[in-house]
C-alpha positions in Angstrom: 26.7 127.4 -84.8 23.9 130.3 -84.5 24.4 133.3 -83.4 24.3 134.2 -79.6 21.2 135.6 -79.3 21.3 139.0 -76.8 18.3 139.3 -74.2 17.5 142.4 -72.9 16.7 142.9 -69.2 15.8 145.6 -66.3 17.0 146.2 -63.5 14.5 146.9 -61.8 12.6 147.3 -58.2 10.3 144.2 -57.3 8.6 142.6 -54.5 11.4 140.7 -53.6 14.0 143.9 -53.8 16.0 144.9 -57.8 16.4 141.5 -59.5 17.3 141.4 -63.5 13.4 140.7 -65.3 13.1 140.4 -68.6 12.0 143.1 -70.9 8.1 142.7 -72.8 7.9 142.5 -76.6 5.6 143.9 -78.8 3.9 141.0 -81.1 6.4 143.1 -83.5 9.2 142.4 -81.8 10.2 145.2 -79.9 10.9 146.4 -76.9 7.9 147.7 -74.9 10.1 150.8 -72.7 9.3 150.0 -69.8 7.3 147.0 -69.7 9.5 143.6 -67.3 7.9 140.4 -67.1 7.9 139.3 -63.6 7.1 135.3 -63.1 5.4 135.0 -66.8 3.1 138.8 -65.3 3.3 141.7 -67.2 5.1 145.1 -65.2 5.3 148.9 -65.5 8.7 149.9 -64.4 10.2 152.8 -64.8 13.1 152.8 -62.7 16.1 151.1 -63.5 18.0 150.5 -66.4 17.9 148.4 -70.0 21.1 145.0 -69.8 22.0 142.8 -72.0 23.7 139.2 -71.3 26.7 138.8 -72.7 28.6 135.2 -72.1 26.9 135.1 -68.2 27.5 138.4 -67.8 25.5 141.7 -67.7 26.6 145.3 -70.3 24.8 148.3 -69.0 23.0 149.8 -71.5 21.2 152.9 -71.4 17.4 153.8 -69.2 16.0 154.0 -73.0 14.5 150.7 -74.2 15.5 152.4 -78.3 18.7 152.7 -77.0 19.3 149.0 -75.5 17.2 147.4 -79.0 19.6 149.5 -81.1 22.9 148.3 -79.4 21.3 143.9 -79.4 20.3 144.8 -83.0 24.1 146.0 -84.0 25.7 143.1 -81.5 23.5 140.6 -83.8 24.9 142.4 -87.3 28.5 141.8 -86.0 28.2 138.8 -85.5 26.5 138.2 -88.9 29.3 139.8 -91.0 31.7 137.5 -88.6 30.3 134.5 -89.3 29.3 135.1 -93.3 32.5 136.8 -93.9 34.6 134.9 -91.6 36.2 138.0 -91.4 37.4 139.3 -87.5 36.4 142.5 -86.7 37.8 144.4 -83.8 35.9 144.1 -80.4 34.7 147.3 -79.4 36.7 149.6 -76.4 34.3 148.6 -73.5 32.1 151.4 -72.3 30.4 152.5 -69.1 31.6 153.7 -65.7 35.2 153.2 -65.1 35.2 149.5 -62.5 38.0 152.4 -60.3 35.2 154.9 -60.1 33.1 153.0 -59.3 34.8 151.7 -56.7 35.5 155.0 -55.3 32.1 156.5 -55.4 31.0 152.9 -53.3 33.6 153.0 -50.9 33.0 157.6 -50.7 29.2 156.8 -49.8 30.8 153.8 -46.8 32.8 156.1 -45.6 29.6 158.6 -44.5 27.9 155.9 -42.8 31.1 155.2 -40.7 31.1 158.7 -39.9 27.2 158.4 -38.9 28.1 155.5 -36.7 25.5 153.4 -39.1 28.9 151.0 -40.0 31.9 150.2 -38.5 35.2 151.8 -39.3 36.5 147.7 -40.1 33.4 147.4 -42.2 34.8 150.0 -44.3 38.5 148.2 -43.8 37.3 144.8 -45.1 35.7 146.9 -48.1 38.5 149.0 -49.3 41.5 146.0 -49.0 38.5 143.7 -51.3 37.5 145.6 -53.4 40.7 147.6 -54.3 42.5 143.9 -54.2 39.6 143.0 -57.3 40.0 145.6 -59.4 43.6 145.6 -59.5 44.4 141.4 -59.9 41.3 140.9 -62.1 43.0 144.5 -64.5 39.1 145.1 -65.7 38.9 148.9 -66.8 34.8 148.8 -66.9 32.6 148.3 -64.5 29.8 146.5 -67.4 33.5 144.6 -67.7 33.0 142.5 -65.0 32.3 138.3 -65.0 31.6 135.6 -63.1 34.6 134.1 -64.3 36.5 137.2 -63.2 35.1 136.7 -59.8 35.9 132.9 -59.8 39.7 133.6 -60.7 39.9 135.9 -57.8 38.7 133.6 -55.5 41.1 131.2 -56.4 43.9 133.5 -56.1 42.7 134.2 -53.1 42.0 130.9 -51.7 45.6 130.3 -53.0 46.9 133.4 -51.7 45.8 133.1 -47.9 48.3 132.0 -45.5 46.7 129.2 -44.2 44.6 128.9 -47.5 41.0 129.5 -46.5 37.5 128.6 -48.9 36.6 130.8 -45.3 38.0 134.0 -46.2 37.5 133.7 -50.0 33.5 133.6 -49.3 34.3 136.9 -47.6 35.9 138.5 -49.9 33.3 137.1 -52.5 30.1 139.0 -50.0 31.8 141.6 -50.2 32.5 141.7 -54.0 28.7 140.6 -54.3 27.3 143.1 -52.4 29.5 145.9 -53.9 28.0 144.9 -58.0 24.2 145.1 -56.2 24.9 148.4 -54.8 25.9 149.7 -58.8 23.1 147.4 -60.0 26.4 145.5 -62.3 25.9 141.6 -60.6 27.2 139.3 -63.7 25.4 136.3 -65.4 25.8 132.9 -64.7 25.1 130.7 -67.8 23.2 131.7 -71.0 19.8 131.7 -72.5 17.2 130.2 -70.5 19.5 128.6 -67.8 21.0 132.9 -67.8 20.7 133.9 -63.4 22.6 136.8 -61.7 25.6 135.7 -59.6 24.8 134.8 -55.9 25.6 133.1 -53.0 24.9 129.6 -54.2 28.2 130.4 -56.4 30.1 131.7 -53.4 33.2 129.4 -51.9 32.4 126.7 -49.8 33.8 126.7 -46.5 33.3 124.0 -43.8 32.2 125.6 -40.6 34.8 125.0 -37.7 33.1 123.7 -35.1 31.9 125.2 -31.7 35.2 125.7 -29.4 34.8 125.6 -25.6 36.8 125.1 -22.1 36.3 122.6 -20.5 36.4 122.8 -16.6 39.6 121.5 -15.4 41.3 124.1 -18.0 39.1 127.0 -16.6 40.1 125.9 -12.9 43.7 126.1 -13.8 43.3 129.2 -15.2 41.7 131.2 -13.1 44.1 129.6 -10.3 46.6 132.0 -12.6 44.9 134.7 -12.7 45.7 138.5 -10.6 43.0 140.3 -9.1 42.5 142.4 -12.7 42.7 139.2 -14.1 40.3 137.6 -12.7 37.9 140.5 -12.7 37.9 140.6 -16.7 37.4 137.2 -17.5 35.0 135.8 -14.8 33.2 138.7 -17.1 33.6 136.7 -20.3 33.0 133.8 -19.3 29.6 134.4 -17.4 28.2 136.9 -19.3 29.2 135.9 -22.7 30.3 139.6 -23.9 31.9 140.4 -27.6 35.8 142.0 -27.0 34.8 145.1 -27.6 31.5 145.2 -25.9 33.7 144.3 -22.5 36.7 146.6 -23.4 34.5 149.8 -23.3 32.2 148.8 -20.2 32.1 151.8 -18.3 31.0 152.1 -15.1 27.8 153.3 -15.4 27.3 150.1 -17.6 26.8 148.2 -14.3 24.1 147.9 -12.9 24.7 145.5 -9.5 22.4 146.2 -6.3 19.0 144.9 -6.6 17.3 142.2 -7.6 17.8 142.4 -11.2 21.6 143.1 -11.7 23.1 143.2 -15.3 25.2 145.4 -17.5 24.1 147.5 -20.3 25.7 147.0 -23.8 24.8 151.0 -26.0 26.9 153.2 -28.1 30.1 154.2 -26.1 30.8 157.4 -28.5 33.7 158.7 -26.6 35.5 155.0 -26.9 34.1 154.9 -30.7 32.4 151.9 -29.4 28.8 151.9 -31.7 27.4 148.3 -31.8 24.8 147.3 -34.4 20.9 147.5 -33.3 20.4 144.1 -32.6 23.5 144.0 -29.5 22.3 146.2 -27.6 20.6 145.0 -24.7 21.1 144.9 -20.9 23.0 141.6 -20.1 21.6 139.9 -16.7 24.1 139.3 -13.8 23.7 136.1 -11.3 24.6 137.9 -8.2 27.8 136.1 -7.0 29.3 137.8 -10.1 27.7 140.9 -9.4 29.9 140.3 -6.5 32.8 140.3 -7.9 32.5 142.8 -10.3 31.2 145.0 -7.5 34.8 143.9 -5.5 36.5 144.8 -8.2 35.6 148.5 -9.1 35.9 149.4 -5.7 39.7 149.0 -6.5 40.0 152.3 -8.4 38.2 155.4 -9.1 38.7 155.2 -13.3 34.9 155.1 -15.4 36.4 152.6 -17.3 35.6 149.6 -15.2 38.6 147.6 -17.1 41.4 150.5 -17.8 44.8 150.0 -18.8 47.4 152.0 -16.1 46.6 155.0 -18.1 43.5 154.4 -18.2 43.1 154.2 -21.4 40.5 151.1 -23.3 42.7 147.9 -23.5 43.0 146.3 -27.0 45.4 143.7 -25.9 43.4 141.5 -23.6 44.1 138.8 -25.8 47.3 138.8 -25.7 46.8 138.9 -21.4 44.4 136.3 -22.1 47.5 134.0 -22.9 49.7 135.4 -20.9 47.4 133.8 -18.1 47.8 130.2 -20.0 51.1 130.8 -20.2 51.9 130.9 -16.5 49.0 128.1 -16.1 51.2 126.2 -18.1 48.6 125.5 -20.3 49.2 126.1 -24.5 48.5 129.4 -24.9 47.7 128.4 -29.1 44.3 127.0 -27.6 43.0 130.1 -25.7 40.9 133.1 -27.0 38.4 135.7 -26.5 35.1 134.2 -28.4 36.2 131.1 -27.1 34.9 132.3 -23.9 31.6 133.1 -25.4 30.9 129.6 -27.3 31.6 128.5 -23.6 28.9 130.7 -22.0 26.9 130.0 -25.0 26.5 126.0 -24.3 26.8 126.4 -20.6 23.3 127.9 -21.0 21.8 125.7 -22.9 23.2 122.6 -20.9 21.4 123.7 -18.1 17.8 124.6 -20.0 18.3 128.8 -20.9 15.7 129.1 -23.5 16.7 129.7 -26.9 15.1 132.9 -26.8 16.7 134.3 -23.2 20.0 133.4 -25.0 19.4 135.2 -27.9 18.9 138.2 -26.1 21.9 137.7 -23.5 24.3 137.8 -26.6 23.1 140.0 -28.8 22.6 138.1 -32.1 20.0 139.4 -34.8 18.0 136.0 -34.2 17.8 132.4 -32.7 19.0 131.0 -36.5 22.6 132.9 -35.2 22.2 129.8 -31.9 22.2 126.8 -34.4 25.9 126.5 -34.3 25.6 126.1 -30.9 22.3 124.0 -30.6 24.7 121.6 -33.3 27.9 121.3 -30.5 24.9 120.4 -27.9 23.9 117.8 -29.4 26.9 116.3 -30.8 28.3 115.5 -27.3 24.5 114.4 -25.8 25.2 111.9 -28.6 27.9 111.1 -28.1 27.9 110.6 -24.6 24.5 107.9 -25.2 26.8 106.5 -27.7 29.5 106.1 -24.8 26.8 104.9 -22.8 25.0 102.4 -24.8 28.9 100.9 -25.1 29.1 101.1 -21.5 27.0 97.4 -20.7 28.8 95.0 -20.2 27.6 91.6 -22.4 27.0 90.0 -18.8 24.6 92.3 -17.9 22.8 92.0 -21.3 22.7 87.8 -21.1 21.1 89.0 -17.3 18.5 91.7 -18.9 18.0 89.0 -21.8 17.2 86.3 -19.6 15.5 87.6 -16.9 13.2 89.3 -20.4 12.5 85.5 -21.7 11.3 83.4 -17.9 9.1 86.3 -17.6 7.3 85.8 -20.5 7.4 81.8 -20.1 5.4 82.5 -16.5 
């Protein structure tokens, strides 16, 4: 068995973003400083650091091409000695930044973004929980020691120990870990030799996307029949606008433009209630005149700044609980009722009634039309089921009559 061939790469900025690029060598096989191969062509890249690929993982070496070459030479000499003498040398202690320190620095930067309102607090909380859990479970001491194997084992542990054994939970955690490793330039490698590549989304745990759930007209009729005035206003707003929970719970009186030929609700930053939407979610949501009248009637019952305040005038953080309480009151299973299901019902209803995709995207506050694919798929499944039912609804005698009529017409 031959010696492992350590290949030197440089993590540098390319036209497609930061990538690991193979270092270019001169005729005497020495690394040419700052010269890398991108798509088979040489390019000068003074930025970034040099890395060695060892058993499918990146090991950060230095900003210096000379030091990277020396480290490679040491590794090869060590392997040659062990092969010729049969003596196993003790493994050198991993060097470089501690994994815990790298995580702390990353989280500090993310916390600043939360303070600057460019990230949501829940994003920071999820990243802190995921990365802390990974560091504790993997027991990797140095950042350079993180391998694809460590991440794979952790994903298996997450699936095994999540309450529902959910691959989707593991996938979300995988994305957070990879985002961190990309940020610090320490993405591990998968494979070896020419087939080696950075760990990426194709390696994430696969999960089956759940079909879109929507309310039936019968369910909605029973649900709204059990609502009082406040509940009617809240859940009609969900059902007829497709708003997200925070968009509705922090909705202010000043955000409701209910008069004129184009009534609408404004979704914008509401700092006083801690609500900061993503840039593509800031929008005007057009509403129909009938619903505008319902909302206007509700607003006439109180003078609070919030449209749906609690009795103490605060943001209601228990609307899901309220939704399930209404369902139980209506004699239906509360587990079949949740807030996002109103949004899905709104989207599929708009598509059925012929709303174009760009208009629906703007109404829902999605970044692109691709985000609507799951609603389109659900709609097509419904249409396909209806067509199959229609085909097999034809009676055999009707088919015989049609065939006889067609044959007779050809004879004539």
